[in-house]
VOSE-461781 format. One record per residue (C-alpha): x, y, z. Coordinates in nm, 4 decimals. Each point is the difference from the previous one (the first is absolute). Layout:
N
+----------+----------+----------+
!        u !        v !        w !
+----------+----------+----------+
!        X !        Y !        Z !
...
+----------+----------+----------+
***
This chain:
500
+----------+----------+----------+
!        u !        v !        w !
+----------+----------+----------+
!  14.4866 !  -7.4636 !  -1.3495 !
!  -0.0062 !  -0.3776 !  -0.0172 !
!   0.1591 !  -0.2238 !   0.2855 !
!   0.2464 !  -0.2740 !  -0.0461 !
!   0.1802 !  -0.2679 !   0.2009 !
!   0.3127 !  -0.1654 !  -0.0802 !
!   0.0743 !  -0.3602 !   0.1186 !
!   0.3563 !  -0.0958 !  -0.0592 !
!   0.2352 !  -0.2093 !   0.2019 !
!   0.3170 !   0.1391 !  -0.1349 !
!   0.0659 !   0.3457 !   0.1577 !
!   0.2297 !   0.1458 !  -0.2700 !
!  -0.2699 !  -0.0995 !  -0.2721 !
!  -0.2883 !   0.1314 !   0.2282 !
!   0.1994 !   0.3323 !   0.0499 !
!   0.0724 !   0.0352 !  -0.3708 !
!  -0.3650 !  -0.0531 !  -0.0953 !
!  -0.1155 !   0.2434 !   0.2672 !
!   0.2451 !   0.2465 !  -0.1170 !
!  -0.0952 !  -0.0248 !  -0.3626 !
!  -0.3638 !   0.0291 !   0.0725 !
!   0.0472 !   0.3000 !   0.2344 !
!   0.2023 !   0.1858 !  -0.2521 !
!  -0.2306 !  -0.0937 !  -0.2923 !
!  -0.2532 !   0.2913 !   0.0620 !
!  -0.2795 !  -0.2385 !  -0.0578 !
!  -0.3291 !   0.0310 !   0.2203 !
!   0.1061 !  -0.2670 !   0.2248 !
!   0.0708 !   0.0033 !   0.3715 !
!   0.1782 !  -0.2860 !   0.1474 !
!  -0.2017 !  -0.0854 !   0.3091 !
!   0.2259 !  -0.2805 !   0.1476 !
!   0.2767 !  -0.2553 !  -0.0859 !
!   0.0247 !  -0.3497 !   0.1213 !
!   0.2873 !  -0.2636 !  -0.0029 !
!  -0.2354 !  -0.3002 !  -0.0020 !
!  -0.3518 !  -0.0964 !  -0.1323 !
!  -0.1524 !  -0.0370 !   0.3406 !
!   0.1024 !   0.3508 !   0.1154 !
!  -0.1439 !   0.1284 !  -0.3206 !
!  -0.3300 !  -0.1677 !   0.0300 !
!  -0.0411 !   0.1241 !   0.3687 !
!   0.0393 !   0.3584 !  -0.1208 !
!  -0.2442 !  -0.0327 !  -0.2839 !
!  -0.2568 !  -0.1452 !   0.2251 !
!   0.0282 !   0.3052 !   0.2348 !
!   0.0686 !   0.2702 !  -0.2866 !
!  -0.1357 !  -0.0980 !  -0.3397 !
!   0.2237 !   0.1222 !  -0.2863 !
!  -0.0609 !   0.0529 !  -0.3648 !
!   0.3195 !  -0.1563 !  -0.1436 !
!   0.2090 !  -0.2878 !   0.1158 !
!   0.3581 !  -0.0634 !  -0.1301 !
!   0.1189 !  -0.3409 !   0.1279 !
!   0.2877 !  -0.2412 !  -0.0355 !
!  -0.0852 !  -0.3689 !  -0.0837 !
!   0.2393 !  -0.1688 !   0.2340 !
!  -0.0120 !   0.1465 !   0.3625 !
!   0.0081 !  -0.1840 !   0.3621 !
!  -0.3067 !  -0.0640 !   0.2080 !
!  -0.2484 !   0.0565 !  -0.2940 !
!   0.1315 !   0.0167 !  -0.3787 !
!  -0.1303 !   0.2534 !  -0.2492 !
!  -0.2653 !  -0.2232 !  -0.1540 !
!  -0.1481 !  -0.0928 !   0.3252 !
!   0.0013 !   0.3721 !   0.1042 !
!  -0.1739 !   0.0846 !  -0.3219 !
!  -0.2722 !  -0.2742 !   0.0109 !
!  -0.0921 !   0.1278 !   0.3673 !
!   0.0081 !   0.3581 !  -0.0737 !
!  -0.2022 !  -0.0605 !  -0.3094 !
!  -0.2678 !  -0.1836 !   0.2127 !
!  -0.0346 !   0.3320 !   0.2156 !
!   0.0399 !   0.2434 !  -0.2705 !
!  -0.0905 !  -0.1505 !  -0.3431 !
!   0.0877 !   0.3331 !  -0.1995 !
!   0.3469 !   0.0306 !   0.1564 !
!   0.2592 !   0.0594 !  -0.2732 !
!   0.3037 !  -0.2245 !   0.0461 !
!   0.3340 !   0.0150 !  -0.1597 !
!   0.2402 !  -0.2935 !   0.0277 !
!   0.3653 !   0.0521 !   0.0717 !
!   0.2251 !  -0.2997 !  -0.1028 !
!   0.3142 !  -0.1234 !  -0.1628 !
!  -0.1900 !  -0.3296 !  -0.0493 !
!  -0.1775 !  -0.0252 !  -0.3419 !
!  -0.0942 !  -0.3980 !  -0.0109 !
!  -0.3317 !  -0.0971 !  -0.1384 !
!  -0.1345 !  -0.1205 !   0.3479 !
!   0.0329 !   0.3349 !   0.1692 !
!  -0.1383 !   0.1734 !  -0.3134 !
!  -0.2967 !  -0.2218 !  -0.0099 !
!  -0.0923 !   0.0572 !   0.3619 !
!   0.0303 !   0.3714 !  -0.0236 !
!  -0.2395 !   0.0125 !  -0.3067 !
!  -0.2469 !  -0.1999 !   0.2054 !
!   0.0220 !   0.2514 !   0.2840 !
!  -0.0428 !   0.2878 !  -0.2483 !
!   0.3280 !   0.1856 !   0.0517 !
!   0.0028 !   0.3315 !  -0.1890 !
!   0.3765 !  -0.0171 !  -0.1282 !
!   0.3469 !  -0.1026 !   0.0829 !
!   0.3224 !   0.1650 !   0.1001 !
!   0.3236 !  -0.2015 !  -0.0675 !
!   0.2994 !   0.0351 !   0.2310 !
!   0.1805 !   0.2090 !  -0.0183 !
!  -0.2552 !   0.2578 !  -0.0274 !
!   0.0949 !   0.3135 !  -0.1882 !
!  -0.1765 !   0.3348 !  -0.0023 !
!  -0.1484 !  -0.0314 !  -0.3692 !
!  -0.1559 !  -0.3244 !   0.0654 !
!  -0.1521 !   0.1113 !   0.3325 !
!  -0.1471 !   0.3341 !  -0.1256 !
!  -0.1488 !  -0.1808 !  -0.2833 !
!  -0.1630 !  -0.2778 !   0.1920 !
!  -0.1024 !   0.2318 !   0.2760 !
!  -0.1578 !   0.2430 !  -0.2563 !
!  -0.2147 !  -0.2640 !  -0.1419 !
!  -0.1115 !  -0.1105 !   0.3460 !
!  -0.0889 !   0.3652 !   0.0782 !
!  -0.2025 !   0.0498 !  -0.3203 !
!  -0.2058 !  -0.3104 !   0.0817 !
!  -0.0622 !   0.1262 !   0.3609 !
!  -0.0797 !   0.3436 !  -0.1198 !
!  -0.2635 !  -0.1404 !  -0.2445 !
!  -0.1467 !  -0.2057 !   0.2813 !
!  -0.0138 !   0.2690 !   0.2397 !
!  -0.1860 !   0.2288 !  -0.2508 !
!  -0.2635 !  -0.2561 !  -0.0214 !
!   0.0095 !  -0.0554 !   0.3598 !
!  -0.0694 !   0.3654 !   0.0749 !
!  -0.3126 !   0.0249 !  -0.2265 !
!  -0.2521 !  -0.0999 !   0.2727 !
!   0.1520 !   0.2926 !   0.2381 !
!  -0.0013 !   0.2678 !  -0.2646 !
!  -0.3825 !   0.0970 !   0.0698 !
!   0.0399 !  -0.0146 !   0.3817 !
!   0.3380 !   0.1010 !   0.0841 !
!   0.1558 !   0.3757 !  -0.0465 !
!   0.1820 !   0.0125 !  -0.3251 !
!   0.2976 !   0.1882 !   0.1598 !
!   0.0434 !  -0.2998 !   0.2009 !
!  -0.0176 !  -0.2530 !  -0.2760 !
!   0.2890 !   0.1494 !  -0.1937 !
!   0.2683 !  -0.1380 !   0.2165 !
!  -0.1668 !  -0.2987 !   0.1402 !
!   0.1569 !  -0.3468 !  -0.0104 !
!  -0.2045 !  -0.2973 !   0.1292 !
!   0.1964 !  -0.3274 !   0.0935 !
!  -0.1163 !  -0.3494 !  -0.0770 !
!  -0.1787 !  -0.0243 !   0.3478 !
!  -0.2661 !   0.2461 !  -0.1281 !
!  -0.0967 !  -0.2130 !  -0.2956 !
!   0.0646 !  -0.3451 !   0.1151 !
!  -0.1414 !  -0.0261 !   0.3566 !
!  -0.3422 !   0.0445 !   0.0977 !
!  -0.0684 !   0.3752 !   0.0999 !
!  -0.2812 !   0.1872 !   0.1836 !
!  -0.1136 !   0.3698 !  -0.0543 !
!  -0.0833 !   0.2509 !   0.2938 !
!  -0.0752 !   0.3711 !  -0.0276 !
!   0.1229 !   0.2301 !   0.2576 !
!  -0.1223 !   0.3687 !   0.0781 !
!   0.0898 !   0.2750 !   0.2501 !
!  -0.2683 !   0.0293 !   0.2639 !
!  -0.1788 !   0.3272 !  -0.0737 !
!   0.0528 !   0.3176 !   0.2427 !
!   0.3320 !  -0.0960 !   0.1505 !
!   0.3154 !   0.1906 !  -0.0172 !
!   0.2478 !  -0.0463 !  -0.2702 !
!   0.3347 !  -0.1354 !   0.1491 !
!   0.1734 !  -0.0055 !  -0.3341 !
!   0.0438 !  -0.3666 !   0.0128 !
!  -0.2756 !  -0.0871 !  -0.2795 !
!   0.2809 !  -0.0689 !  -0.2305 !
!   0.0642 !  -0.3148 !  -0.2113 !
!   0.3487 !  -0.0849 !   0.1430 !
!  -0.1036 !   0.0395 !   0.3769 !
!  -0.3048 !  -0.2025 !  -0.0468 !
!   0.1649 !  -0.2728 !  -0.2093 !
!   0.2456 !  -0.0476 !   0.2865 !
!  -0.2613 !  -0.0184 !   0.2526 !
!  -0.1981 !  -0.2412 !  -0.2212 !
!   0.3023 !  -0.2336 !  -0.0625 !
!   0.0329 !  -0.0514 !   0.3762 !
!  -0.3645 !  -0.0928 !   0.0346 !
!   0.0332 !  -0.2530 !  -0.2840 !
!   0.3472 !  -0.1633 !   0.0957 !
!   0.1184 !  -0.2424 !  -0.1297 !
!  -0.2361 !   0.0253 !  -0.3019 !
!   0.0039 !   0.2869 !  -0.2608 !
!  -0.2497 !   0.2929 !  -0.0434 !
!  -0.0154 !   0.2794 !  -0.2510 !
!  -0.1183 !   0.3526 !   0.0486 !
!  -0.1592 !   0.1968 !  -0.2911 !
!  -0.1325 !   0.3703 !   0.0275 !
!  -0.3439 !   0.0032 !  -0.1700 !
!  -0.0630 !   0.1782 !  -0.3155 !
!  -0.3063 !   0.1804 !   0.0995 !
!   0.0560 !   0.0804 !   0.3651 !
!   0.2678 !   0.0477 !   0.2723 !
!  -0.0761 !  -0.3530 !   0.1119 !
!   0.2307 !  -0.3114 !  -0.0341 !
!  -0.0708 !  -0.3437 !  -0.1536 !
!   0.1815 !  -0.2551 !   0.2257 !
!   0.0750 !  -0.3439 !  -0.1870 !
!   0.1258 !  -0.2690 !   0.2455 !
!   0.1030 !  -0.3570 !  -0.0358 !
!  -0.3125 !  -0.1987 !   0.0812 !
!   0.2025 !  -0.2397 !   0.2152 !
!   0.0320 !   0.2974 !   0.2724 !
!  -0.3620 !  -0.1277 !   0.0950 !
!   0.1764 !  -0.3374 !   0.1370 !
!   0.1721 !   0.1990 !   0.2850 !
!  -0.3141 !   0.1974 !   0.1213 !
!  -0.3202 !  -0.0904 !   0.1518 !
!  -0.2307 !   0.1928 !  -0.2353 !
!   0.0032 !   0.2679 !  -0.2734 !
!  -0.0947 !   0.2732 !   0.2593 !
!   0.2690 !  -0.1237 !   0.2349 !
!   0.2626 !   0.0793 !  -0.2762 !
!  -0.1580 !   0.3438 !  -0.0766 !
!   0.0167 !   0.0633 !   0.3653 !
!   0.3900 !  -0.0676 !   0.0162 !
!   0.0267 !   0.2371 !  -0.3130 !
!  -0.2001 !   0.2492 !   0.1882 !
!   0.1952 !  -0.0192 !   0.3108 !
!   0.3327 !   0.0446 !  -0.1772 !
!  -0.1328 !   0.3075 !  -0.1757 !
!  -0.1334 !   0.1581 !   0.3047 !
!   0.3627 !  -0.0280 !   0.1330 !
!   0.0932 !   0.2515 !  -0.2339 !
!  -0.2910 !   0.2331 !   0.0189 !
!  -0.2418 !  -0.1378 !  -0.2817 !
!  -0.3504 !  -0.1017 !   0.0580 !
!  -0.1462 !  -0.2218 !  -0.2795 !
!  -0.3107 !  -0.1584 !  -0.1457 !
!   0.0626 !  -0.3149 !  -0.1810 !
!  -0.2039 !  -0.2481 !  -0.2237 !
!   0.0884 !  -0.3476 !  -0.1689 !
!   0.0418 !  -0.3566 !   0.0609 !
!   0.2389 !  -0.2835 !  -0.0573 !
!  -0.1915 !  -0.1719 !  -0.2995 !
!   0.2445 !  -0.0428 !  -0.2896 !
!  -0.0101 !   0.3087 !  -0.2258 !
!  -0.0580 !  -0.0565 !  -0.3705 !
!   0.2798 !   0.1977 !  -0.1563 !
!  -0.2012 !   0.0393 !  -0.3110 !
!  -0.2879 !   0.1540 !   0.1919 !
!   0.1695 !   0.2517 !   0.2305 !
!  -0.1980 !   0.2916 !  -0.1176 !
!  -0.3342 !  -0.1766 !   0.0873 !
!   0.1438 !  -0.0990 !   0.3472 !
!   0.1401 !   0.3521 !   0.0550 !
!  -0.3296 !   0.1667 !  -0.0835 !
!  -0.1946 !  -0.2424 !   0.2382 !
!   0.2307 !   0.0696 !   0.2800 !
!   0.0017 !   0.3773 !  -0.0527 !
!  -0.3788 !  -0.0088 !  -0.0034 !
!  -0.0270 !  -0.2091 !   0.3207 !
!   0.2529 !   0.2163 !   0.1819 !
!  -0.1752 !   0.3239 !  -0.1147 !
!  -0.3231 !  -0.1314 !   0.1378 !
!   0.1330 !  -0.1151 !   0.3294 !
!   0.2560 !   0.2504 !   0.1401 !
!  -0.1310 !   0.1822 !   0.3042 !
!   0.0512 !   0.3500 !   0.1417 !
!   0.1337 !  -0.0957 !   0.3458 !
!   0.1582 !  -0.3274 !  -0.0289 !
!   0.1962 !  -0.2211 !  -0.2319 !
!  -0.1388 !  -0.2820 !  -0.2171 !
!   0.1617 !  -0.3266 !  -0.0750 !
!  -0.2018 !  -0.1704 !  -0.2640 !
!   0.0167 !  -0.3803 !  -0.0713 !
!  -0.1698 !   0.0188 !  -0.3503 !
!  -0.0539 !  -0.3758 !  -0.0237 !
!  -0.2628 !   0.0290 !   0.2688 !
!  -0.1448 !   0.3521 !   0.0330 !
!  -0.2217 !   0.1937 !  -0.2468 !
!  -0.0983 !   0.3424 !   0.0867 !
!  -0.3690 !   0.1069 !   0.0008 !
!  -0.1232 !   0.2233 !  -0.2392 !
!  -0.1279 !   0.3127 !   0.1685 !
!  -0.1821 !   0.2787 !  -0.1754 !
!   0.0807 !   0.3481 !   0.1454 !
!  -0.2057 !   0.1986 !  -0.2402 !
!  -0.2453 !   0.0752 !   0.2872 !
!   0.2847 !   0.1432 !   0.1929 !
!   0.1308 !   0.2102 !  -0.2773 !
!  -0.3061 !   0.1743 !  -0.1199 !
!  -0.1022 !   0.2165 !   0.2839 !
!   0.3543 !   0.1680 !  -0.0217 !
!  -0.0234 !   0.0549 !  -0.3675 !
!  -0.3642 !   0.1392 !   0.0375 !
!   0.1166 !   0.2303 !   0.2640 !
!   0.2739 !   0.1377 !  -0.2284 !
!  -0.2446 !   0.0628 !  -0.2897 !
!  -0.2216 !   0.1714 !   0.2436 !
!   0.2756 !   0.2253 !   0.1392 !
!  -0.0503 !  -0.1363 !   0.3548 !
!   0.3512 !   0.0494 !   0.1551 !
!  -0.1089 !  -0.0022 !   0.3663 !
!  -0.2059 !  -0.3273 !   0.0016 !
!   0.2679 !  -0.1394 !  -0.2367 !
!   0.2851 !   0.0654 !   0.2414 !
!  -0.1851 !  -0.1380 !   0.3041 !
!  -0.1004 !  -0.3166 !  -0.1788 !
!   0.3251 !  -0.0637 !  -0.1539 !
!   0.1796 !   0.0239 !   0.3400 !
!  -0.2368 !  -0.2492 !   0.1443 !
!   0.0475 !  -0.2382 !  -0.2810 !
!   0.3764 !   0.0146 !   0.0214 !
!   0.0027 !  -0.0602 !   0.3893 !
!  -0.2593 !  -0.2901 !  -0.0612 !
!   0.2197 !  -0.1549 !  -0.2708 !
!   0.3052 !  -0.0327 !   0.2179 !
!  -0.1957 !  -0.1282 !   0.2875 !
!  -0.1752 !  -0.2714 !  -0.1972 !
!   0.3321 !  -0.1170 !  -0.1690 !
!  -0.1392 !   0.1072 !  -0.3671 !
!   0.1825 !  -0.0982 !  -0.3019 !
!   0.2342 !   0.2376 !  -0.1573 !
!  -0.1330 !  -0.0560 !  -0.3402 !
!  -0.3441 !   0.1550 !   0.1352 !
!   0.1705 !   0.2982 !   0.1327 !
!   0.1921 !   0.0372 !  -0.3282 !
!  -0.3298 !  -0.0064 !  -0.2069 !
!  -0.1605 !   0.2362 !   0.2392 !
!   0.2575 !   0.2628 !  -0.0345 !
!   0.0282 !  -0.0537 !  -0.3835 !
!  -0.3756 !   0.0516 !  -0.0258 !
!   0.0069 !   0.3122 !   0.2062 !
!   0.2759 !   0.1470 !  -0.2174 !
!  -0.1828 !  -0.0910 !  -0.3217 !
!  -0.3244 !   0.1608 !   0.1402 !
!   0.2068 !   0.3251 !   0.0666 !
!   0.1672 !   0.0042 !  -0.3395 !
!  -0.3465 !  -0.0757 !  -0.1787 !
!  -0.1774 !   0.2903 !   0.1853 !
!   0.2735 !   0.2540 !  -0.0715 !
!  -0.1206 !   0.2333 !  -0.3016 !
!   0.2319 !  -0.0261 !  -0.2869 !
!   0.1911 !  -0.2881 !   0.1470 !
!   0.2700 !  -0.1691 !  -0.2290 !
!   0.2936 !  -0.2159 !  -0.0087 !
!   0.2056 !   0.2176 !   0.2407 !
!  -0.2618 !  -0.0352 !   0.2663 !
!  -0.0329 !  -0.3765 !  -0.0333 !
!   0.3707 !  -0.0383 !   0.0200 !
!   0.0453 !   0.2252 !   0.3092 !
!  -0.2978 !  -0.1742 !   0.1831 !
!   0.1684 !  -0.3662 !  -0.0996 !
!   0.3420 !   0.1356 !   0.1333 !
!  -0.1413 !   0.1220 !   0.3372 !
!  -0.1922 !  -0.3335 !   0.0555 !
!   0.3265 !  -0.1946 !  -0.0564 !
!   0.1949 !   0.2469 !   0.2301 !
!  -0.2567 !  -0.0437 !   0.2649 !
!  -0.0294 !  -0.3602 !  -0.0036 !
!   0.3997 !  -0.0228 !   0.0373 !
!  -0.0411 !   0.1860 !   0.3443 !
!   0.2342 !  -0.1275 !   0.2784 !
!  -0.3071 !  -0.0392 !   0.2149 !
!  -0.3832 !  -0.0677 !  -0.0191 !
!  -0.0592 !   0.3157 !   0.2282 !
!   0.2281 !   0.2011 !  -0.2525 !
!  -0.1906 !  -0.1170 !  -0.2911 !
!  -0.3268 !   0.0723 !   0.1707 !
!   0.1159 !   0.3735 !   0.0598 !
!   0.1304 !   0.0339 !  -0.3559 !
!  -0.3279 !  -0.1482 !  -0.1404 !
!  -0.2305 !   0.2306 !   0.1980 !
!   0.2077 !   0.3183 !  -0.0607 !
!   0.0263 !  -0.0850 !  -0.3813 !
!  -0.3844 !  -0.0414 !  -0.0027 !
!  -0.0428 !   0.3391 !   0.1727 !
!   0.2179 !   0.1624 !  -0.2538 !
!  -0.1871 !  -0.1597 !  -0.2968 !
!  -0.3482 !   0.1222 !   0.1330 !
!   0.1539 !   0.3606 !   0.0121 !
!   0.1237 !  -0.0674 !  -0.3429 !
!  -0.3516 !  -0.1098 !  -0.1173 !
!  -0.1290 !   0.3208 !   0.1546 !
!   0.2299 !   0.2347 !  -0.1535 !
!  -0.0096 !  -0.1683 !  -0.3448 !
!  -0.3658 !  -0.0027 !  -0.0070 !
!  -0.0240 !   0.3664 !   0.0999 !
!   0.2510 !   0.0883 !  -0.2623 !
!  -0.1806 !  -0.2289 !  -0.2477 !
!  -0.3398 !   0.1654 !   0.0998 !
!   0.1543 !   0.3669 !  -0.0428 !
!   0.1277 !  -0.0863 !  -0.3490 !
!  -0.3218 !  -0.1671 !  -0.1098 !
!  -0.2274 !   0.2657 !   0.1250 !
!   0.2196 !   0.2636 !  -0.1866 !
!  -0.0365 !  -0.1871 !  -0.3165 !
!  -0.3730 !  -0.0545 !   0.0561 !
!  -0.0444 !   0.3734 !   0.0727 !
!   0.1723 !   0.1160 !  -0.3145 !
!  -0.1926 !  -0.2723 !  -0.2062 !
!  -0.3428 !   0.1173 !   0.1533 !
!   0.0613 !   0.3934 !  -0.0530 !
!   0.1080 !  -0.0741 !  -0.3403 !
!  -0.3433 !  -0.1836 !  -0.0608 !
!  -0.2303 !   0.2346 !   0.2146 !
!  -0.2206 !   0.0408 !  -0.3237 !
!  -0.0474 !  -0.3747 !  -0.0199 !
!  -0.2162 !  -0.2486 !   0.1865 !
!   0.2634 !  -0.1983 !   0.1987 !
!  -0.0894 !  -0.2813 !   0.2335 !
!   0.1797 !  -0.1765 !   0.2917 !
!   0.0277 !  -0.2940 !  -0.2403 !
!   0.1675 !   0.2148 !  -0.2800 !
!   0.2762 !   0.0950 !   0.2389 !
!   0.0403 !  -0.3519 !   0.1204 !
!   0.0409 !  -0.1213 !  -0.3507 !
!   0.2439 !   0.2869 !  -0.0806 !
!   0.2258 !  -0.0638 !   0.2903 !
!  -0.0151 !  -0.3703 !   0.0440 !
!  -0.1268 !  -0.0034 !   0.3483 !
!  -0.3259 !  -0.1046 !   0.1606 !
!  -0.2917 !   0.2651 !   0.0172 !
!   0.0073 !  -0.0463 !   0.3923 !
!   0.3536 !   0.0888 !   0.0192 !
!  -0.0686 !   0.3207 !  -0.2086 !
!  -0.2743 !   0.0786 !   0.2456 !
!   0.2388 !  -0.0361 !   0.2784 !
!   0.2662 !   0.2077 !  -0.1466 !
!  -0.2456 !   0.2813 !  -0.1118 !
!  -0.1510 !   0.0065 !   0.3770 !
!   0.3378 !  -0.0051 !   0.1572 !
!   0.1201 !   0.3261 !  -0.2095 !
!  -0.3169 !   0.1878 !  -0.0536 !
!  -0.2030 !  -0.1207 !   0.2990 !
!  -0.3019 !  -0.0470 !  -0.2279 !
!  -0.1419 !  -0.2636 !  -0.2293 !
!   0.0995 !  -0.0178 !  -0.3833 !
!  -0.3395 !   0.1466 !  -0.0971 !
!   0.0340 !   0.2983 !   0.2271 !
!   0.3466 !   0.0385 !  -0.1066 !
!  -0.0668 !  -0.0101 !  -0.3542 !
!  -0.3098 !   0.2410 !   0.0156 !
!   0.2075 !   0.2416 !   0.2049 !
!   0.2523 !   0.0151 !  -0.2867 !
!  -0.2860 !   0.0397 !  -0.2719 !
!  -0.1769 !   0.2824 !   0.1965 !
!   0.3337 !   0.1615 !   0.0625 !
!   0.0421 !   0.0134 !  -0.3658 !
!  -0.3579 !   0.1305 !  -0.0767 !
!   0.0691 !   0.2888 !   0.2316 !
!   0.3233 !   0.0811 !  -0.1786 !
!  -0.2052 !   0.0027 !  -0.3256 !
!  -0.2935 !   0.2201 !   0.1437 !
!   0.2476 !   0.2417 !   0.1424 !
!   0.1830 !   0.0253 !  -0.3349 !
!  -0.3063 !  -0.0194 !  -0.2297 !
!  -0.3091 !   0.1561 !   0.1916 !
!  -0.2275 !  -0.0322 !  -0.3242 !
!   0.0750 !  -0.3655 !  -0.0302 !
!  -0.3246 !  -0.2033 !  -0.0142 !
!  -0.0736 !  -0.2136 !   0.2849 !
!  -0.0831 !  -0.3105 !  -0.2320 !
!   0.3137 !   0.0385 !  -0.2020 !
!   0.2149 !  -0.0079 !   0.3116 !
!  -0.1864 !  -0.3002 !   0.1288 !
!   0.0401 !  -0.1791 !  -0.3407 !
!   0.3975 !   0.1024 !   0.0096 !
!   0.0412 !  -0.1651 !   0.3418 !
!  -0.1887 !  -0.3165 !  -0.1128 !
!  -0.3205 !   0.0621 !   0.2236 !
!  -0.2712 !  -0.1838 !  -0.1975 !
!  -0.2785 !   0.2400 !   0.1603 !
!   0.0000 !   0.3597 !   0.0543 !
!  -0.2020 !   0.0029 !   0.2988 !
!   0.2106 !  -0.2628 !   0.1683 !
!   0.3103 !   0.2305 !  -0.0727 !
!  -0.1742 !   0.2897 !   0.1623 !
!  -0.0938 !  -0.2114 !   0.3133 !
!   0.3393 !  -0.1251 !   0.0320 !
!   0.1732 !   0.3423 !  -0.0704 !
!  -0.2223 !   0.1519 !   0.2847 !
!   0.0897 !  -0.2697 !   0.2409 !
!   0.3624 !   0.0637 !  -0.0447 !
!   0.0064 !   0.4003 !   0.0061 !
!  -0.3260 !   0.1035 !   0.1554 !
!  -0.1131 !   0.1754 !  -0.3142 !
!  -0.1840 !  -0.1193 !  -0.3200 !
!   0.2013 !   0.0474 !  -0.3201 !
!  -0.2205 !   0.2946 !  -0.1029 !
!   0.0718 !   0.1675 !   0.3568 !
!   0.3759 !  -0.0816 !  -0.0306 !
!   0.0124 !   0.1813 !  -0.3449 !
!  -0.1704 !   0.3171 !   0.1360 !
!   0.2250 !   0.0029 !   0.2926 !
!   0.3219 !  -0.0123 !  -0.1966 !
!  -0.1393 !   0.2135 !  -0.2890 !
!   0.1474 !   0.3372 !   0.1221 !
!   0.3493 !  -0.1678 !   0.0455 !
!  -0.0325 !  -0.1478 !  -0.3635 !
!  -0.0820 !   0.3306 !  -0.1449 !
+----------+----------+----------+
***
């Protein structure tokens, strides 16, 4: 919806134009009417409009004088002249002032709709071009109905980025309409615009740079915004400065503000960051993260829980940055997922959702409780998954080894077959047989040898040793006796009657 002001000293004519325009169903809202040029100019200074329909001859300030001064304020203002005069002098002056078109009195509906339709088309094309820099940073749902007046494009503006302070209760006031109302009060008499960011729940704040003329400093103005929002239960962090924003480079400016704000938000107090003077220090927190990921990999829940609790208390007491906490929690979640056997997209998505939910807690203490509880549950999940995975792997290995009792399997053969490390094979076999791999494998071979000797007492010892892949008959005999307490010959004699 575009806004228009009608300036006409004849009340009947003004009333007629207003009625025709309101009934035209064009996307135009009549913001105000005025009976002289001075009154119209005063309104335009306070409330920029898209379209000015003005008579030529008016008291105090005529139409041409109004156009000239209004155009100095807003060069892109669309002006339509209303006049019964068609002499050359007025036409020449109007052309010099870049009037869009004319309406001749008495104004009829068809003439008005035709002229205004072309004005709207011109404004719409300009608006589409004007919105282009915002498309990469503003939520698309918001851009669909957005109309920016001339004040946005024709006067110097500055950019800020505003975020909710982490770990504070949601009062329900973090809404565009509510925030816009409060910001307008903080910017008066200048204009400001509020846009929901495309990639987060933050807000981009564009203000006329002239706001700085009525405040002591950038931080002082942000403090005034902070105080207004505290009055409705919203705690904020904010970054920006009053340097003129380049509308063609809004994406780059937004990316810079986002980075600076991300790096500076603290856990326990609001940050109001004048980005013209302050650059955050680069801090590496890899040394902080590694002990926690190592303890997850090594399945050490008790020391992990103790160290994490200490770290959370320390972070708050030392005014740690929110981004460091965010990175720590994300790294812990990644480590849990990575160490889960058979992890997949579902586990990764669930972990990401859990991290997001925890970081949105209403208080820091609630966040800490949720994180510690979530970590404890994930250690339990690691334990149960590993046990289940170990059972499944041992069952598969046991079947495979029994099928190859007559071969010469090594632990490396099993590792290659089941795509795990030899040491993991050793641990699994030790867990489920309480013996080494060699002992386990030999037990199976000798068990098979006993079955064969019981079933075939006349079977030659050498043939049996060869069948079970013992390269030496004497070695087979020694191993057989170690396992059964009998030599193969003694065992055959012992079971011969049963065989007969």
